[in-house]
C-alpha positions as CSV (number, residue, x, y, z in Angstrom):
1,M,-6.5,1.4,9.9
2,K,-4.9,3.4,7.0
3,D,-6.8,5.5,5.0
4,F,-5.5,6.4,1.3
5,V,-6.5,9.0,-1.1
6,I,-5.7,8.2,-4.5
7,S,-5.7,11.8,-6.5
8,Q,-3.9,13.8,-9.2
9,E,-3.2,17.6,-8.6
10,P,-5.9,19.3,-10.4
11,S,-5.1,22.4,-12.9
12,K,-4.4,25.3,-10.6
13,D,-5.8,28.0,-13.3
14,V,-8.5,25.6,-14.7
15,F,-9.9,24.2,-11.2
16,P,-8.8,26.8,-8.9
17,K,-11.0,25.7,-6.2
18,Q,-10.2,22.1,-6.6
19,H,-6.7,22.4,-6.4
20,D,-7.2,24.3,-3.4
21,M,-8.7,21.7,-1.8
22,W,-6.4,19.2,-3.1
23,V,-3.4,21.1,-1.4
24,Q,-5.3,21.3,2.0
25,L,-6.0,17.7,2.3
26,K,-2.7,17.0,0.9
27,S,-1.3,18.9,3.8
28,S,-3.6,17.8,6.6
29,G,-1.9,14.5,7.3
30,F,-5.3,13.4,8.3
31,V,-5.2,10.5,5.3
32,N,-2.3,9.0,3.8
33,Y,-2.4,11.0,0.3
34,V,-1.3,8.7,-2.8
35,D,-0.5,10.1,-6.2
36,L,-1.9,8.5,-8.8
37,S,1.2,7.4,-10.2
38,E,2.1,5.6,-7.3
39,S,-1.0,3.7,-6.5
40,E,0.7,0.3,-6.1
41,D,2.0,1.4,-2.9
42,I,-1.7,0.7,-1.8
43,L,-1.6,-2.8,-3.3
44,I,1.8,-3.5,-1.8
45,Y,0.4,-2.2,1.9
46,A,-2.6,-4.5,1.4
47,E,-0.6,-7.5,0.5
48,Q,1.5,-7.1,3.3
49,H,-1.2,-6.5,6.0
50,G,-3.7,-9.2,5.0
51,V,-6.3,-6.3,3.9
52,I,-9.5,-7.3,2.1
53,P,-12.8,-5.2,0.9
54,L,-15.1,-4.7,3.1
55,S,-17.6,-6.8,0.5
56,K,-15.3,-9.8,1.6
57,A,-15.2,-9.3,5.3
58,N,-18.5,-10.6,6.3
59,Q,-18.3,-13.8,4.5
């Protein structure tokens, strides 16, 4: 299973705590980080691997 986080870097000056959390999450390796500008990668992965939404899984 692949987990993705789609995000955009928050301003370090305006949101210092959020920026610190963003840096930690991005470098953790716990999830696959995808910048908002590259979210098309998730759609490609889903199509190639037959991913379906959880809401459709039990139908």
